[in-house]
C-alpha positions as CSV (number, residue, x, y, z in Angstrom):
1,M,-3.9,18.5,-39.4
2,S,-4.6,21.3,-36.9
3,D,-6.8,19.0,-34.8
4,T,-3.9,16.5,-34.6
5,R,-1.5,19.2,-33.6
6,E,-4.0,20.5,-31.0
7,Q,-4.5,17.1,-29.5
8,T,-0.7,16.6,-29.4
9,E,-0.3,19.9,-27.5
10,I,-3.1,19.0,-25.1
11,F,-1.5,15.6,-24.4
12,S,1.9,17.2,-23.9
13,L,0.4,19.7,-21.4
14,Q,-1.3,16.9,-19.6
15,L,1.9,14.9,-19.3
16,T,3.8,18.0,-18.1
17,A,1.1,18.7,-15.5
18,A,1.1,15.1,-14.3
19,L,4.9,15.2,-14.0
20,A,4.8,18.4,-12.1
21,R,2.2,17.2,-9.6
22,I,4.1,13.9,-9.0
23,S,7.4,15.7,-8.6
24,I,6.1,18.2,-6.1
25,F,4.3,15.4,-4.2
26,M,7.4,13.2,-4.1
27,I,9.8,16.1,-3.1
28,A,7.4,17.2,-0.3
29,S,7.0,13.7,0.9
30,A,10.8,13.1,1.0
31,A,11.4,16.4,2.7
32,C,8.9,15.5,5.5
33,W,10.5,12.1,5.9
34,L,14.0,13.7,6.2
35,I,12.8,16.3,8.6
36,F,10.8,14.0,10.8
37,N,13.7,11.6,11.0
38,R,16.2,14.5,11.8
39,F,17.9,13.6,8.5
40,L,19.0,10.2,9.9
41,I,17.4,7.8,7.4
42,A,19.9,5.0,7.5
43,S,20.6,3.0,10.6
44,P,21.4,-0.7,11.3
45,E,18.5,-0.8,13.9
46,G,15.0,0.5,14.1
47,F,12.3,1.0,11.5
48,D,12.4,-1.3,8.4
49,A,12.9,1.6,5.9
50,V,16.0,3.0,7.7
51,R,17.5,-0.5,8.0
52,Y,17.0,-1.2,4.3
53,E,18.7,2.1,3.5
54,Y,21.6,1.4,5.8
55,F,22.2,-2.1,4.4
56,A,21.9,-0.8,0.8
57,R,24.7,1.7,1.5
58,N,26.9,-0.6,3.7
59,G,26.2,-4.1,2.5
60,L,23.7,-6.7,3.8
61,P,25.0,-9.0,6.5
62,E,25.3,-12.6,5.3
63,V,22.8,-13.8,7.9
64,F,20.0,-11.8,6.1
65,S,21.2,-12.6,2.5
66,D,18.7,-15.5,2.0
67,S,15.7,-13.7,3.6
68,S,12.9,-12.5,1.3
69,S,12.3,-9.7,3.8
70,Y,15.5,-8.1,2.7
71,R,15.0,-8.3,-1.1
72,M,14.3,-4.5,-0.9
73,V,17.9,-4.0,-0.1
74,S,18.9,-5.7,-3.3
75,L,16.7,-3.4,-5.3
76,L,18.1,-0.3,-3.5
77,E,21.7,-1.5,-4.1
78,N,21.0,-1.8,-7.8
79,L,19.4,1.6,-7.9
80,Y,22.3,3.2,-6.1
81,K,24.8,1.9,-8.6
82,Y,23.5,4.6,-10.9
83,T,21.7,7.1,-8.7
84,P,22.5,9.0,-5.5
85,Y,21.6,7.5,-2.1
86,Y,17.9,7.9,-1.1
87,W,17.0,10.3,-3.9
88,G,17.5,7.6,-6.5
89,Y,14.8,5.7,-4.8
90,I,12.5,8.8,-4.7
91,F,13.1,9.2,-8.4
92,F,12.3,5.5,-9.0
93,I,9.0,5.7,-7.1
94,G,8.1,9.0,-8.8
95,L,8.8,7.4,-12.2
96,L,6.5,4.4,-11.4
97,S,3.8,6.9,-10.3
98,F,4.2,8.8,-13.5
99,I,3.9,5.7,-15.7
100,L,0.8,4.7,-13.7
101,S,-0.7,8.1,-14.3
102,C,0.0,7.7,-18.0
103,C,-1.7,4.3,-18.1
104,D,-4.7,5.6,-16.1
105,S,-6.2,7.8,-18.8
106,A,-9.3,8.4,-16.7
107,K,-7.2,9.6,-13.7
108,I,-9.3,7.7,-11.2
109,T,-6.2,6.7,-9.3
110,R,-5.0,10.3,-8.9
111,F,-6.5,11.2,-5.5
112,A,-5.6,7.7,-4.2
113,M,-2.0,8.0,-5.4
114,F,-1.8,11.4,-3.7
115,S,-3.5,10.3,-0.5
116,P,-2.0,11.0,2.9
117,I,-1.2,7.3,3.3
118,S,0.8,7.4,0.1
119,F,2.5,10.6,1.2
120,Y,3.8,8.8,4.2
121,Y,4.9,5.6,2.6
122,F,6.3,6.8,-0.8
123,A,9.1,8.6,1.0
124,Q,10.3,5.5,2.8
125,T,12.9,3.2,1.3
126,G,10.7,0.3,2.2
127,K,8.3,-2.1,0.4
128,D,5.1,-0.3,1.2
129,G,5.2,2.4,-1.5
130,I,5.7,-0.3,-4.2
131,A,2.9,-2.3,-2.7
132,I,0.5,0.7,-2.9
133,L,1.3,1.3,-6.5
134,S,0.9,-2.3,-7.5
135,M,-2.6,-2.3,-6.0
136,L,-3.6,0.9,-7.8
137,A,-2.2,-0.6,-11.0
138,V,-4.3,-3.7,-10.6
139,A,-7.4,-1.5,-9.9
140,T,-6.7,0.5,-13.0
141,I,-6.5,-2.5,-15.3
142,S,-9.6,-4.2,-13.7
143,T,-11.8,-1.1,-14.4
144,G,-10.3,0.3,-17.6
145,K,-10.0,-0.9,-21.2
146,I,-7.4,-3.6,-21.7
147,Q,-4.4,-2.1,-23.5
148,V,-1.0,-3.7,-24.2
149,K,0.9,-0.9,-22.4
150,N,-1.3,-1.2,-19.3
151,V,-0.9,-5.0,-19.2
152,V,2.8,-4.7,-19.5
153,F,3.1,-2.1,-16.8
154,V,0.8,-4.0,-14.4
155,G,2.7,-7.2,-15.0
156,L,6.0,-5.4,-14.2
157,M,4.4,-3.8,-11.1
158,I,3.1,-7.2,-9.9
159,G,6.5,-8.8,-10.4
160,L,8.3,-6.0,-8.6
161,A,5.9,-6.0,-5.7
162,Y,6.1,-9.8,-5.4
163,Y,9.9,-9.6,-5.4
164,V,10.1,-7.2,-2.5
165,R,7.0,-8.2,-0.7
166,P,5.7,-11.7,-1.6
167,A,2.7,-11.4,0.7
168,I,1.2,-8.8,-1.6
169,L,-0.2,-11.6,-3.7
170,L,-2.9,-12.0,-1.0
171,F,-4.1,-8.5,-1.9
172,L,-3.8,-8.2,-5.7
173,P,-6.4,-10.8,-6.7
174,I,-8.8,-9.3,-4.1
175,A,-8.3,-5.8,-5.5
176,F,-8.9,-7.1,-9.1
177,V,-12.1,-9.0,-8.1
178,Q,-13.4,-6.1,-5.9
179,F,-13.1,-3.5,-8.6
180,R,-14.4,-5.8,-11.3
181,Y,-17.2,-7.6,-9.5
182,G,-17.8,-5.9,-6.2
183,T,-17.0,-6.4,-2.5
184,L,-19.2,-9.5,-2.0
185,Y,-17.2,-11.5,-4.5
186,A,-14.0,-10.2,-3.0
187,I,-15.1,-11.3,0.4
188,L,-15.8,-14.8,-0.9
189,L,-12.4,-14.9,-2.5
190,S,-10.7,-13.8,0.7
191,V,-12.5,-16.5,2.6
192,G,-11.3,-19.0,0.0
193,L,-7.8,-17.7,0.2
194,A,-7.9,-17.9,4.0
195,F,-9.1,-21.5,3.9
196,T,-6.4,-22.4,1.4
197,F,-3.8,-20.7,3.7
198,M,-5.0,-22.7,6.7
199,V,-4.8,-26.0,4.7
200,I,-1.3,-25.3,3.3
201,S,0.0,-23.8,6.5
202,D,-1.0,-27.0,8.4
203,F,0.8,-29.1,5.9
204,Y,4.0,-27.0,5.6
205,Q,3.9,-25.6,9.2
206,I,3.9,-22.1,7.7
207,T,2.2,-20.6,10.8
208,N,5.0,-21.8,13.0
209,I,7.5,-20.1,10.7
210,L,5.6,-16.9,10.6
211,A,5.2,-16.8,14.4
212,S,8.9,-17.4,14.9
213,A,9.8,-14.7,12.5
214,V,8.3,-11.9,14.6
215,T,10.8,-9.2,15.3
216,S,11.0,-6.6,18.1
217,Y,11.8,-3.7,15.8
218,E,9.7,-0.5,16.3
219,T,7.6,-2.3,19.0
220,G,6.7,0.3,21.6
221,A,4.7,-0.6,24.7
222,E,1.4,-0.1,22.9
223,T,2.3,-2.1,19.9
224,A,3.7,-4.9,22.1
225,I,0.4,-5.1,24.0
226,L,-1.6,-5.4,20.8
227,R,0.7,-8.0,19.5
228,Q,0.6,-10.0,22.7
229,Y,-3.2,-10.2,22.7
230,T,-3.6,-10.9,19.0
231,F,-0.6,-13.2,18.6
232,G,-1.1,-16.7,17.2
233,Y,-3.5,-18.6,15.0
234,E,-6.1,-19.7,17.5
235,F,-9.7,-18.6,16.8
236,N,-9.8,-15.9,19.5
237,A,-6.5,-14.4,18.3
238,V,-7.7,-14.3,14.7
239,M,-11.0,-12.8,15.6
240,S,-9.2,-10.2,17.7
241,R,-7.0,-9.2,14.8
242,I,-10.0,-9.0,12.4
243,S,-11.9,-6.8,14.8
244,L,-9.0,-4.4,15.4
245,L,-8.2,-4.2,11.7
246,L,-11.8,-3.6,10.7
247,F,-12.0,-0.4,12.8
248,S,-8.4,0.6,12.7
249,I,-9.4,3.6,10.6
250,L,-11.0,5.1,13.8
251,F,-8.5,4.3,16.6
252,Q,-5.1,4.0,14.8
253,P,-4.6,7.7,14.5
254,F,-4.9,8.2,18.2
255,L,-2.7,5.2,18.9
256,G,-0.1,6.8,16.7
257,F,-0.1,10.0,18.8
258,V,0.1,7.9,22.0
259,K,3.1,6.0,20.6
260,F,4.8,9.3,19.6
261,Y,4.1,10.8,23.1
262,N,5.6,7.8,24.8
263,S,8.7,7.3,22.5
264,G,9.4,10.8,21.3
265,E,10.3,9.5,17.8
266,L,9.3,12.2,15.3
267,Y,8.6,9.7,12.5
268,L,5.7,8.4,14.6
269,L,4.3,11.9,14.6
270,F,4.6,12.0,10.8
271,D,2.8,8.6,10.7
272,A,0.0,9.8,13.1
273,L,-0.6,13.0,11.2
274,C,-0.9,11.3,7.8
275,V,-3.3,8.6,9.2
276,I,-5.5,11.1,11.0
277,T,-5.6,13.3,7.9
278,F,-6.6,10.2,5.8
279,S,-9.3,9.4,8.4
280,F,-10.6,13.0,8.3
281,L,-11.0,12.8,4.6
282,I,-13.0,9.6,4.8
283,L,-15.3,11.2,7.4
284,K,-15.6,14.4,5.4
285,Q,-16.7,12.5,2.3
286,N,-19.2,10.5,4.3
287,L,-17.5,7.3,3.2
288,L,-16.8,5.7,6.6
289,T,-19.5,2.9,6.4
290,K,-18.7,2.0,2.9
291,F,-14.9,2.2,3.5
292,V,-15.2,-0.2,6.4
293,I,-17.3,-2.6,4.3
294,S,-14.9,-2.3,1.4
295,S,-12.0,-3.2,3.7
296,V,-13.5,-6.5,4.9
297,P,-11.9,-8.8,2.3
298,Y,-8.4,-7.4,3.0
299,V,-9.1,-7.6,6.8
300,I,-10.0,-11.2,6.5
301,S,-6.9,-12.0,4.5
302,I,-4.6,-10.3,7.0
303,G,-6.5,-11.7,10.0
304,Y,-5.8,-15.2,8.9
305,A,-2.3,-14.8,7.4
306,S,-0.6,-12.4,9.8
307,P,0.6,-13.8,13.2
308,Y,-0.4,-10.6,15.0
309,Y,-2.1,-7.2,14.6
310,H,0.0,-4.9,12.4
311,F,-1.7,-1.9,11.0
312,R,0.9,-1.4,8.2
313,Y,-0.2,-4.6,6.6
314,L,-3.6,-3.1,6.0
315,A,-2.5,0.5,5.5
316,V,-1.0,-0.3,2.0
317,A,-4.5,-1.2,0.9
318,Y,-6.1,2.0,2.2
319,P,-5.6,4.1,-0.9
320,A,-7.2,1.4,-3.2
321,I,-10.0,0.9,-0.7
322,W,-10.6,4.6,-0.6
323,M,-10.7,4.8,-4.4
324,Y,-13.2,1.9,-4.6
325,S,-15.4,3.5,-1.8
326,Y,-15.4,6.8,-3.7
327,Y,-16.3,5.5,-7.1
328,S,-18.6,2.6,-6.4
329,L,-22.3,2.7,-5.5
330,R,-23.3,2.2,-1.9
331,P,-22.6,0.0,-0.2
332,G,-20.3,-1.3,-2.9
333,L,-21.1,-5.0,-2.3
334,L,-22.6,-6.1,-5.6
335,Y,-21.4,-6.4,-9.2
336,K,-23.6,-3.4,-10.3
337,D,-21.9,-1.3,-7.6
338,A,-18.4,-2.2,-8.9
339,N,-19.6,-1.8,-12.5
340,L,-20.0,1.9,-11.8
341,C,-16.2,2.1,-11.4
342,I,-15.8,0.4,-14.8
343,K,-18.3,2.7,-16.5
344,K,-16.9,5.8,-14.9
345,N,-13.3,4.9,-15.8
346,Q,-14.1,4.0,-19.4
347,K,-16.4,7.0,-19.9
348,L,-13.7,9.3,-18.5
349,S,-11.1,7.6,-20.7
350,V,-13.2,8.3,-23.8
351,S,-13.8,11.9,-22.8
């Protein structure tokens, strides 16, 4: 009886500690987002997150009502029926993070969930925070023991991520295969998905639709140049995107500082600081080579599916890639390398 009571007390303390960590992380992230945006986080023009927040408060124009890109507005509108503006979303993301923490008994997602990349995206009323959590949820279930609560939560996360960001379905199967069977099989899957995308896009002219859907929001001179030289689905453009994405961990932080210097937008400084901190942690842990190798399947998928170079498309996968790089054997290519993730997760779950 005393053992049961002691275990209950320990479990209660663990839940309280997890809730405290997540609360502090989310409040700090939100505070930085507010400060770096000069407390102007809702605007009809500009960065995606501020436009979603504005339309959630003031109504979505009819011209955007049928666009899947603005489903995030519908989610925010429903949240704001019962919660205050902006902080209702922060509570929602914090709640999802807490549930993921409870499902991940081994806590292997903890440092990925609290990564600098997550710190930047969780505070934004955009689709990226949900995309990051969905990938970590898939990674958890692919390495841990199958439990009903985990399956239900992962299913809900996948459904939510697909609703606000349908393109995340390119990443989720790759994440599952990589964590379960290794990067080599994930690369093969990404090549298969890329081939399927090319066949389907030729038939349905998807590439033309994607290319025509490019917007001019948040495109400074540097971003415009990169998009110009990587735009399209010709071989050279695709290879250019893949090359840039593969090594974006090295040059993107400096590009962020250049964009901030030229535009003066403080949120770009917040972005650059978070990315360079993330890059510093990768270098400090001597994970650069394995991180680049582990990112290959995601890079291939984006290289073929995206109409131009856009770092944010890959950034949402960075926390999961970091987690895999940290827990797998070097270089993380084979099944036995990924199997270490499974063994560590299940061993930690038991302990």
